[in-house]
Residue frames relative to the residue before (quaternion, step in Angstrom):
aa qw qx qy qz dx dy dz
M 1.0000 0.0000 0.0000 0.0000 0.00 0.00 0.00
K 0.3805 -0.7255 0.5316 0.2151 3.52 -1.03 0.79
K 0.6908 -0.4710 0.3516 0.4210 3.51 -1.31 0.28
T 0.6353 0.5324 -0.3273 0.4537 3.58 1.04 -0.81
D 0.6029 0.5546 -0.3558 0.4498 3.59 1.12 -0.63
L 0.6326 0.5222 -0.3278 0.4687 3.56 1.03 -0.76
K 0.6213 0.5417 -0.3378 0.4544 3.55 1.02 -0.77
S 0.6661 0.4876 -0.2915 0.4833 3.58 0.94 -0.87
L 0.6382 0.5323 -0.3179 0.4563 3.54 1.01 -0.85
F 0.6459 0.5148 -0.3150 0.4675 3.58 0.96 -0.85
K 0.6740 0.5047 -0.2919 0.4536 3.55 0.94 -0.95
E 0.6585 0.5100 -0.3060 0.4611 3.58 0.92 -0.90
S 0.6471 0.5143 -0.3122 0.4683 3.57 1.00 -0.82
W 0.6419 0.5243 -0.3226 0.4572 3.57 1.01 -0.79
V 0.6535 0.5083 -0.3134 0.4651 3.59 0.90 -0.90
F 0.6551 0.5230 -0.3065 0.4510 3.57 0.94 -0.92
V 0.6945 0.4682 -0.2796 0.4694 3.60 0.85 -0.95
W 0.6659 0.5135 -0.3127 0.4418 3.59 0.92 -0.87
E 0.7061 0.4508 -0.2647 0.4776 3.60 1.05 -0.68
N 0.7161 0.3604 -0.2382 0.5482 3.59 1.31 0.01
P 0.2001 -0.8338 0.5040 0.1031 3.61 0.25 1.25
I 0.5594 0.6032 -0.4012 0.4028 3.60 1.12 -0.51
L 0.6125 0.5617 -0.3421 0.4386 3.58 1.15 -0.59
W 0.5758 0.5767 -0.3861 0.4322 3.58 1.15 -0.50
F 0.6519 0.5132 -0.3045 0.4680 3.55 1.00 -0.88
L 0.6535 0.4938 -0.3049 0.4860 3.57 0.97 -0.85
G 0.6387 0.5449 -0.3168 0.4413 3.57 1.06 -0.77
F 0.5809 0.5884 -0.3694 0.4242 3.58 1.14 -0.62
F 0.7256 0.4096 -0.2378 0.4991 3.58 0.86 -0.95
A 0.6455 0.5349 -0.3264 0.4366 3.59 1.00 -0.81
A 0.5751 0.6262 -0.3746 0.3698 3.59 1.12 -0.58
F 0.5852 0.6054 -0.3750 0.3878 3.60 1.15 -0.49
F 0.8018 0.2416 -0.1221 0.5329 3.60 1.12 -0.60
S 0.6477 0.4656 -0.3415 0.4971 3.60 1.21 0.15
N 0.0771 0.7985 -0.5897 0.0935 3.54 -1.01 0.79
N 0.4581 -0.6352 0.5369 0.3137 3.51 -1.35 0.13
E 0.5598 -0.6558 0.3873 0.3266 3.57 -0.88 0.95
I 0.6692 0.4869 -0.3112 0.4671 3.60 0.93 -0.82
I 0.6145 0.5331 -0.3451 0.4680 3.59 1.06 -0.72
S 0.6424 0.5189 -0.3164 0.4668 3.56 0.98 -0.85
L 0.6263 0.5425 -0.3304 0.4519 3.56 1.02 -0.82
V 0.6816 0.4847 -0.2894 0.4656 3.59 0.86 -0.96
R 0.6954 0.4926 -0.2825 0.4405 3.57 0.89 -0.93
N 0.7849 0.3886 -0.1738 0.4502 3.54 0.89 -0.95
Y 0.4412 0.7166 -0.4618 0.2804 3.60 1.21 -0.17
K 0.6751 0.4816 -0.2987 0.4723 3.60 0.88 -0.92
K 0.6340 0.5340 -0.3345 0.4482 3.59 0.99 -0.83
I 0.6644 0.4984 -0.3042 0.4665 3.56 0.97 -0.88
N 0.6264 0.5281 -0.3391 0.4623 3.59 1.02 -0.73
D 0.6393 0.5147 -0.3195 0.4735 3.57 0.99 -0.85
W 0.6435 0.5258 -0.3135 0.4596 3.54 1.01 -0.88
I 0.6457 0.5190 -0.3146 0.4634 3.58 0.96 -0.88
N 0.6494 0.5234 -0.3177 0.4511 3.58 0.96 -0.89
Q 0.6464 0.5148 -0.3117 0.4691 3.55 1.00 -0.80
L 0.6485 0.5194 -0.3237 0.4527 3.57 0.99 -0.80
V 0.6700 0.4972 -0.3011 0.4618 3.56 1.03 -0.77
V 0.7222 0.4608 -0.2497 0.4514 3.56 0.93 -0.92
L 0.7416 0.4262 -0.2391 0.4596 3.56 0.81 -1.03
K 0.2205 -0.7770 0.5792 0.1104 3.55 -0.85 0.99
L 0.7797 0.1422 -0.0677 0.6060 3.54 1.13 -0.66
F 0.5579 -0.5747 0.4627 0.3799 3.56 -1.22 0.36
H 0.2363 -0.7590 0.5915 0.1349 3.55 -0.76 1.08
F 0.5651 0.5600 -0.3867 0.4664 3.51 0.82 1.00
S 0.2232 -0.7986 0.5484 0.1076 3.54 -0.69 1.05
F 0.3435 -0.7443 0.5373 0.1981 3.58 -0.58 1.14
K 0.5671 0.5867 -0.3849 0.4313 3.56 1.18 -0.51
N 0.6604 0.4927 -0.2981 0.4819 3.57 1.00 -0.86
L 0.6142 0.5593 -0.3458 0.4363 3.56 1.05 -0.77
F 0.7271 0.4412 -0.2483 0.4636 3.56 0.76 -1.01
S 0.6294 0.5173 -0.3465 0.4650 3.58 1.18 -0.36
V 0.6975 0.4497 -0.2585 0.4945 3.58 1.15 -0.67
L 0.5963 0.6340 -0.3541 0.3423 3.57 1.01 -0.81
P 0.6644 0.4992 -0.3391 0.4408 3.68 0.80 -0.83
D 0.6493 0.5165 -0.3234 0.4551 3.60 0.98 -0.83
F 0.6481 0.5203 -0.3170 0.4568 3.57 1.01 -0.84
L 0.6796 0.4950 -0.2884 0.4581 3.57 0.90 -0.95
N 0.6595 0.5147 -0.3122 0.4502 3.58 1.00 -0.80
S 0.7336 0.4202 -0.2336 0.4803 3.57 0.97 -0.83
N 0.7864 0.2632 -0.1350 0.5423 3.60 1.18 -0.43
V 0.1877 0.8359 -0.5023 0.1175 3.57 1.13 0.59
S 0.6441 0.5266 -0.3257 0.4492 3.60 0.99 -0.79
F 0.6537 0.5114 -0.3059 0.4664 3.55 1.00 -0.87
V 0.6552 0.5183 -0.3080 0.4552 3.58 0.96 -0.91
V 0.6587 0.5049 -0.3063 0.4661 3.58 0.94 -0.91
L 0.6691 0.4990 -0.2969 0.4639 3.58 0.92 -0.94
A 0.6733 0.4923 -0.2988 0.4638 3.60 0.88 -0.94
T 0.6540 0.5113 -0.3114 0.4624 3.58 0.98 -0.83
S 0.6584 0.5150 -0.3038 0.4572 3.57 0.96 -0.88
L 0.6714 0.4849 -0.2933 0.4775 3.56 0.94 -0.90
G 0.6340 0.5397 -0.3247 0.4487 3.57 1.05 -0.77
I 0.6606 0.4940 -0.2965 0.4813 3.57 0.97 -0.89
L 0.6447 0.5252 -0.3158 0.4570 3.58 0.99 -0.87
L 0.6654 0.4908 -0.2962 0.4781 3.58 0.93 -0.91
F 0.6105 0.5654 -0.3271 0.4480 3.56 1.06 -0.83
I 0.7071 0.4533 -0.2579 0.4775 3.58 0.83 -1.03
L 0.6470 0.5235 -0.3183 0.4538 3.59 0.95 -0.88
S 0.6446 0.5372 -0.3216 0.4388 3.57 0.99 -0.83
F 0.7036 0.4540 -0.2718 0.4743 3.57 0.86 -0.94
L 0.6304 0.5237 -0.3338 0.4658 3.59 1.01 -0.76
S 0.6553 0.5114 -0.3068 0.4636 3.56 1.00 -0.85
Q 0.6458 0.5175 -0.3230 0.4591 3.57 0.97 -0.82
I 0.6580 0.4996 -0.3036 0.4746 3.58 0.95 -0.89
S 0.6582 0.5171 -0.3047 0.4545 3.57 0.95 -0.89
L 0.6259 0.5313 -0.3320 0.4645 3.58 1.05 -0.73
V 0.6429 0.5214 -0.3195 0.4613 3.57 0.97 -0.86
L 0.6719 0.4950 -0.2948 0.4655 3.58 0.90 -0.92
S 0.6679 0.5023 -0.3005 0.4597 3.58 0.93 -0.88
A 0.6651 0.4982 -0.3025 0.4668 3.58 0.96 -0.87
A 0.6469 0.5134 -0.3205 0.4640 3.58 1.05 -0.73
D 0.6613 0.4958 -0.3026 0.4745 3.59 1.05 -0.76
G 0.2332 -0.8115 0.5015 0.1888 3.55 1.08 -0.76
Q 0.6793 0.4347 -0.3000 0.5096 3.56 1.15 0.58
K 0.6477 -0.5289 0.3791 0.3963 3.54 -1.27 0.39
T 0.0198 -0.7912 0.6110 -0.0189 3.53 -1.09 0.76
S 0.4883 -0.6604 0.4814 0.3060 3.55 -1.12 0.56
F 0.6388 -0.5347 0.3955 0.3868 3.53 -1.25 0.47
K 0.6719 0.5035 -0.2940 0.4567 3.59 0.88 -0.95
Q 0.6663 0.5046 -0.2992 0.4604 3.57 0.94 -0.87
S 0.6369 0.5414 -0.3291 0.4393 3.59 0.99 -0.83
W 0.7163 0.4443 -0.2621 0.4699 3.56 0.83 -0.95
R 0.6090 0.5471 -0.3612 0.4464 3.59 1.06 -0.63
R 0.6692 0.4775 -0.2935 0.4879 3.59 0.98 -0.79
G 0.6631 0.5452 -0.3047 0.4125 3.56 1.03 -0.80
K 0.5621 0.6353 -0.3786 0.3703 3.59 1.14 -0.60
A 0.6096 0.5878 -0.3514 0.3993 3.59 1.08 -0.67
F 0.7633 0.3507 -0.1861 0.5096 3.61 1.14 -0.58
L 0.3727 0.7847 -0.4503 0.2065 3.58 1.30 -0.12
W 0.7541 0.4225 -0.2452 0.4389 3.58 0.62 -1.11
L 0.6048 0.5405 -0.3617 0.4595 3.59 1.10 -0.54
V 0.6643 0.4920 -0.2995 0.4763 3.57 0.98 -0.86
I 0.6343 0.5087 -0.3281 0.4808 3.58 0.99 -0.80
G 0.6367 0.5323 -0.3209 0.4565 3.58 1.00 -0.84
L 0.6347 0.5282 -0.3241 0.4617 3.57 1.03 -0.79
Y 0.6681 0.4948 -0.2994 0.4681 3.58 0.92 -0.89
L 0.6390 0.5136 -0.3294 0.4684 3.59 0.99 -0.76
L 0.6393 0.5186 -0.3211 0.4683 3.57 1.02 -0.79
I 0.6281 0.5244 -0.3240 0.4749 3.57 1.03 -0.81
L 0.6387 0.5345 -0.3175 0.4534 3.56 0.99 -0.89
I 0.6493 0.5110 -0.3115 0.4694 3.58 0.97 -0.86
V 0.6530 0.5130 -0.3110 0.4623 3.58 0.96 -0.87
I 0.6537 0.5170 -0.3151 0.4540 3.59 0.92 -0.91
Y 0.6950 0.4512 -0.2818 0.4837 3.58 0.88 -0.91
G 0.5825 0.5591 -0.3652 0.4634 3.56 1.19 -0.49
L 0.6501 0.5034 -0.3031 0.4817 3.56 1.05 -0.82
L 0.6163 0.5409 -0.3358 0.4635 3.56 1.07 -0.79
A 0.6623 0.4977 -0.3004 0.4726 3.58 0.96 -0.89
L 0.6424 0.5326 -0.3185 0.4497 3.57 1.02 -0.83
F 0.7301 0.4263 -0.2425 0.4759 3.54 0.85 -0.96
S 0.5965 0.5637 -0.3676 0.4374 3.60 1.25 -0.11
I 0.4412 0.6868 -0.4641 0.3439 3.59 1.25 -0.04
P 0.4964 -0.6980 0.4216 0.2976 3.63 -0.63 1.08
W 0.5845 0.6072 -0.3769 0.3841 3.60 1.05 -0.71
I 0.6246 0.5607 -0.3397 0.4245 3.57 1.04 -0.82
F 0.7257 0.4278 -0.2492 0.4778 3.58 0.90 -0.89
K 0.6078 0.5556 -0.3510 0.4457 3.55 1.23 -0.38
H 0.7874 0.3266 -0.1445 0.5025 3.58 1.03 -0.82
L 0.7474 0.3300 -0.2083 0.5376 3.60 1.25 -0.19
V 0.5478 -0.5625 0.4928 0.3750 3.54 -1.25 0.42
V 0.5882 -0.6210 0.3833 0.3485 3.57 -0.92 0.93
A 0.6252 0.5710 -0.3401 0.4092 3.60 1.04 -0.77
V 0.6013 0.5936 -0.3621 0.3937 3.59 1.10 -0.64
P 0.7138 0.4150 -0.2866 0.4860 3.67 0.68 -0.91
V 0.5958 0.5523 -0.3672 0.4530 3.61 1.10 -0.61
F 0.6697 0.4924 -0.2945 0.4716 3.59 0.90 -0.95
V 0.6591 0.5095 -0.3102 0.4580 3.59 0.91 -0.92
F 0.6499 0.5181 -0.3151 0.4581 3.57 0.96 -0.88
L 0.6635 0.4984 -0.3046 0.4675 3.59 0.91 -0.90
L 0.6489 0.5240 -0.3125 0.4547 3.57 0.96 -0.89
L 0.6768 0.4771 -0.2887 0.4806 3.58 0.87 -0.94
G 0.6326 0.5431 -0.3279 0.4441 3.57 1.03 -0.78
I 0.6614 0.4961 -0.3019 0.4747 3.58 0.98 -0.85
I 0.6456 0.5139 -0.3196 0.4658 3.59 0.96 -0.85
I 0.6439 0.5167 -0.3155 0.4678 3.58 0.96 -0.88
S 0.6381 0.5378 -0.3222 0.4470 3.56 1.02 -0.81
F 0.6642 0.4901 -0.2977 0.4796 3.59 0.95 -0.88
V 0.6610 0.5099 -0.3049 0.4583 3.57 0.90 -0.95
S 0.6700 0.4977 -0.3044 0.4589 3.59 0.92 -0.86
R 0.6032 0.5541 -0.3579 0.4484 3.58 1.07 -0.69
Y 0.6994 0.4451 -0.2651 0.4924 3.56 0.87 -0.95
A 0.6059 0.5585 -0.3574 0.4395 3.60 1.06 -0.68
I 0.6171 0.5381 -0.3358 0.4657 3.58 1.06 -0.75
F 0.6490 0.5123 -0.3149 0.4660 3.57 0.99 -0.81
F 0.6499 0.5040 -0.3197 0.4706 3.58 1.02 -0.76
I 0.6249 0.5278 -0.3382 0.4654 3.60 1.08 -0.65
I 0.7600 0.4116 -0.2063 0.4587 3.54 0.78 -1.10
L 0.7932 0.3484 -0.1611 0.4727 3.58 0.80 -1.02
R 0.7586 0.3132 -0.1904 0.5387 3.59 1.16 -0.51
K 0.3621 -0.7731 0.4506 0.2612 3.57 1.38 -0.02
N 0.2565 0.7681 -0.5337 0.2435 3.56 1.00 0.89
K 0.4974 -0.6026 0.5226 0.3412 3.55 -1.26 0.43
L 0.7604 -0.4379 0.2321 0.4197 3.55 -1.30 0.37
F 0.7728 0.3751 -0.2192 0.4627 3.60 0.51 -1.14
K 0.6046 0.5342 -0.3606 0.4680 3.58 1.12 -0.54
S 0.6373 0.5246 -0.3260 0.4608 3.58 1.03 -0.76
I 0.6357 0.5164 -0.3289 0.4701 3.60 1.04 -0.75
K 0.6411 0.5183 -0.3155 0.4700 3.58 0.98 -0.88
N 0.6937 0.4630 -0.2781 0.4765 3.58 0.83 -0.97
G 0.6199 0.5454 -0.3385 0.4513 3.57 1.06 -0.73
F 0.6502 0.5090 -0.3077 0.4727 3.56 1.03 -0.82
L 0.6699 0.4911 -0.2984 0.4702 3.59 0.88 -0.94
F 0.6407 0.5311 -0.3185 0.4539 3.56 1.03 -0.83
F 0.6547 0.5046 -0.3093 0.4702 3.58 0.98 -0.84
I 0.6384 0.5308 -0.3301 0.4491 3.60 0.94 -0.88
K 0.6864 0.4836 -0.2840 0.4630 3.59 0.94 -0.85
N 0.8071 0.2474 -0.0896 0.5285 3.58 1.07 -0.72
W 0.2061 0.8313 -0.5003 0.1273 3.58 1.11 0.59
L 0.6617 0.5278 -0.3245 0.4222 3.59 0.96 -0.81
I 0.6980 0.4431 -0.2766 0.4898 3.60 0.81 -0.96
T 0.5933 0.5633 -0.3585 0.4496 3.58 1.15 -0.57
L 0.6722 0.4843 -0.2900 0.4791 3.57 0.93 -0.92
K 0.6348 0.5298 -0.3297 0.4557 3.58 1.01 -0.81
T 0.6589 0.5121 -0.3086 0.4565 3.55 0.91 -0.94
S 0.6553 0.5143 -0.3071 0.4601 3.55 0.93 -0.92
F 0.6484 0.5255 -0.3166 0.4509 3.57 1.00 -0.82
F 0.7005 0.4609 -0.2774 0.4689 3.59 0.88 -0.92
V 0.5940 0.5299 -0.3606 0.4861 3.59 1.13 -0.59
F 0.6241 0.5361 -0.3238 0.4673 3.56 1.06 -0.78
L 0.6477 0.5143 -0.3195 0.4624 3.59 0.98 -0.82
V 0.6215 0.5255 -0.3349 0.4748 3.58 1.06 -0.75
M 0.6522 0.5118 -0.3021 0.4706 3.55 0.97 -0.90
L 0.6402 0.5236 -0.3133 0.4668 3.57 1.02 -0.84
S 0.6567 0.5044 -0.3004 0.4734 3.59 0.97 -0.88
L 0.6378 0.5271 -0.3201 0.4614 3.56 1.02 -0.83
G 0.6534 0.5102 -0.3068 0.4676 3.56 0.98 -0.85
L 0.6400 0.5230 -0.3182 0.4643 3.57 1.05 -0.80
I 0.6384 0.5236 -0.3226 0.4628 3.59 0.98 -0.83
I 0.6481 0.5167 -0.3125 0.4640 3.57 0.95 -0.91
S 0.6548 0.5172 -0.3080 0.4570 3.59 0.98 -0.87
L 0.6697 0.5020 -0.2976 0.4593 3.58 0.93 -0.91
V 0.6460 0.5094 -0.3121 0.4752 3.56 0.99 -0.86
S 0.6503 0.5229 -0.3164 0.4512 3.57 0.96 -0.87
V 0.6729 0.4840 -0.2906 0.4780 3.57 0.94 -0.91
G 0.6666 0.5210 -0.3016 0.4396 3.58 0.95 -0.91
T 0.7148 0.4265 -0.2568 0.4911 3.57 0.95 -0.83
A 0.5694 0.6126 -0.3874 0.3878 3.60 1.17 -0.41
I 0.6095 0.5836 -0.3557 0.4017 3.60 1.09 -0.70
P 0.7088 0.4048 -0.2876 0.5010 3.67 0.72 -0.89
F 0.5916 0.5665 -0.3686 0.4395 3.58 1.10 -0.59
M 0.6735 0.4954 -0.2941 0.4632 3.59 0.92 -0.89
V 0.6174 0.5351 -0.3415 0.4646 3.59 1.09 -0.72
M 0.6720 0.4895 -0.2951 0.4709 3.59 0.93 -0.90
V 0.6430 0.5202 -0.3225 0.4602 3.58 0.96 -0.83
D 0.6488 0.5141 -0.3138 0.4650 3.57 0.97 -0.86
F 0.6336 0.5366 -0.3215 0.4553 3.58 1.03 -0.80
F 0.6859 0.4871 -0.2821 0.4612 3.59 0.89 -0.97
L 0.6640 0.5043 -0.3080 0.4581 3.58 1.01 -0.78
R 0.6267 0.5508 -0.3364 0.4367 3.57 1.04 -0.75
F 0.7627 0.3338 -0.1763 0.5251 3.55 1.05 -0.80
D 0.4757 -0.7190 0.4047 0.3050 3.54 1.28 0.44
L 0.3554 0.7139 -0.5138 0.3164 3.58 0.97 0.89
T 0.1305 -0.8597 0.4913 0.0505 3.54 0.52 1.26
F 0.6385 0.5500 -0.3321 0.4236 3.57 0.95 -0.91
F 0.6987 0.4621 -0.2725 0.4733 3.59 0.85 -0.96
F 0.5816 0.5754 -0.3669 0.4428 3.57 1.16 -0.62
W 0.7099 0.4380 -0.2590 0.4869 3.59 0.83 -0.97
L 0.6106 0.5572 -0.3478 0.4424 3.59 1.08 -0.69
I 0.6982 0.4581 -0.2679 0.4806 3.57 0.81 -1.02
S 0.6361 0.5318 -0.3285 0.4524 3.59 1.00 -0.83
G 0.6675 0.5042 -0.2975 0.4601 3.56 0.97 -0.89
I 0.6586 0.5075 -0.3052 0.4643 3.57 0.94 -0.91
Y 0.6593 0.5139 -0.3076 0.4546 3.58 0.95 -0.89
A 0.6781 0.4885 -0.2929 0.4644 3.57 0.85 -0.98
L 0.6586 0.5108 -0.3050 0.4607 3.56 0.98 -0.88
S 0.6386 0.5341 -0.3221 0.4508 3.58 1.02 -0.80
I 0.6552 0.5054 -0.3096 0.4684 3.57 0.97 -0.87
I 0.6633 0.5131 -0.3037 0.4523 3.58 0.91 -0.94
I 0.6693 0.4968 -0.2978 0.4653 3.58 0.89 -0.95
S 0.6495 0.5261 -0.3173 0.4480 3.58 0.96 -0.86
V 0.6666 0.4951 -0.3003 0.4694 3.58 0.93 -0.91
L 0.6643 0.5008 -0.3042 0.4640 3.59 0.93 -0.90
F 0.6449 0.5253 -0.3196 0.4538 3.57 0.99 -0.83
L 0.6918 0.4733 -0.2816 0.4670 3.57 0.82 -1.00
S 0.6370 0.5245 -0.3257 0.4616 3.59 1.03 -0.76
S 0.6544 0.5180 -0.3073 0.4571 3.57 1.01 -0.84
V 0.6642 0.4891 -0.2995 0.4795 3.57 0.93 -0.90
F 0.6458 0.5177 -0.3208 0.4604 3.57 0.98 -0.82
S 0.6353 0.5337 -0.3266 0.4527 3.58 0.97 -0.83
A 0.6710 0.4840 -0.2917 0.4800 3.57 0.94 -0.92
W 0.6579 0.5106 -0.3102 0.4585 3.58 0.96 -0.87
Q 0.6485 0.5245 -0.3222 0.4477 3.58 0.93 -0.88
T 0.6482 0.5095 -0.3164 0.4691 3.58 0.97 -0.84
S 0.6446 0.5253 -0.3135 0.4586 3.57 0.99 -0.86
V 0.6250 0.5410 -0.3308 0.4552 3.58 1.03 -0.79
W 0.7072 0.4653 -0.2729 0.4571 3.57 0.79 -0.98
V 0.6399 0.5090 -0.3315 0.4708 3.59 1.01 -0.74
S 0.6507 0.5107 -0.3148 0.4654 3.59 0.96 -0.83
L 0.6373 0.5162 -0.3212 0.4735 3.57 1.00 -0.83
F 0.6497 0.5227 -0.3085 0.4578 3.57 0.94 -0.92
S 0.6709 0.5074 -0.2970 0.4519 3.58 0.91 -0.91
K 0.6737 0.4957 -0.2986 0.4597 3.56 0.94 -0.90
L 0.6870 0.4703 -0.2860 0.4744 3.57 0.94 -0.84
S 0.6139 0.5694 -0.3430 0.4257 3.58 1.07 -0.73
S 0.6235 0.5636 -0.3364 0.4248 3.56 1.08 -0.73
L 0.6273 0.5431 -0.3300 0.4502 3.57 1.26 -0.40
Y 0.7513 0.3761 -0.1917 0.5073 3.57 1.24 -0.42
S 0.1693 0.8307 -0.5134 0.1330 3.56 1.04 0.73
N 0.7569 0.3569 -0.1968 0.5108 3.59 1.12 -0.60
S 0.5354 0.6298 -0.4094 0.3861 3.57 1.24 0.17
R 0.6347 -0.5373 0.3946 0.3908 3.56 -1.32 0.02
I 0.5513 0.5662 -0.4166 0.4494 3.60 1.25 0.07
K 0.2466 0.7695 -0.5453 0.2227 3.58 -0.17 1.27
């Protein structure tokens, strides 16, 4: 695919998402577990460096499991309602996020309007396979963390080497898992077959995959810049109004305007994030569909 094809793909995905408001709602929940690989790299680089520093410095766990188990029963007994509520909400959000992500993939592949109820009903058939894939990815990631925490690695290698290798493997796993999800949902592959096909698909299309991820990252960067500019621009008149209300001791109007302003910013960010999440999923599904048509006779099925 050429660069111009990506431009058309981005535009088509935007038109499709904008004309289907139900996808915005699905995008809100799907955003909790969907991301761009380059964005993840930028966000997590400092965290990984901190983790590496801790691995180098700490020789033993400065954490007593005995103390944990002695404190845990008291906490659970005194906060049982909070724990139950938090656990229930966490599980609900977990399921809603995966169902929304699956529904977005199905809707983007169909390329037509769909109802909320219909999207989730279709998505239930793939829920546990997708969750299983994410759990497997989590195990692999933590396995890599454990591997790179071996003191021998830091004794014989420059610290930057394992950090770079970990980031590289993490990005590859992210791309492979993205395509594996598509093979599960759109090709009805089983778990390990979807991972195999996802890996082969990424190897065949690594260049266009990286390009797409980069341009999606640029869109995300532009969106963040727009949000920042709007926030700064609207903050000036807001501060003038707040100063006016405080000078004349109009406390009620001060809190009213502050609440409206804060709520407007939050709603705007959530809305844009939801639309972006839906659009990003549509882009990747469209790319997958177009590239898949080139391999109708290959072993990637």
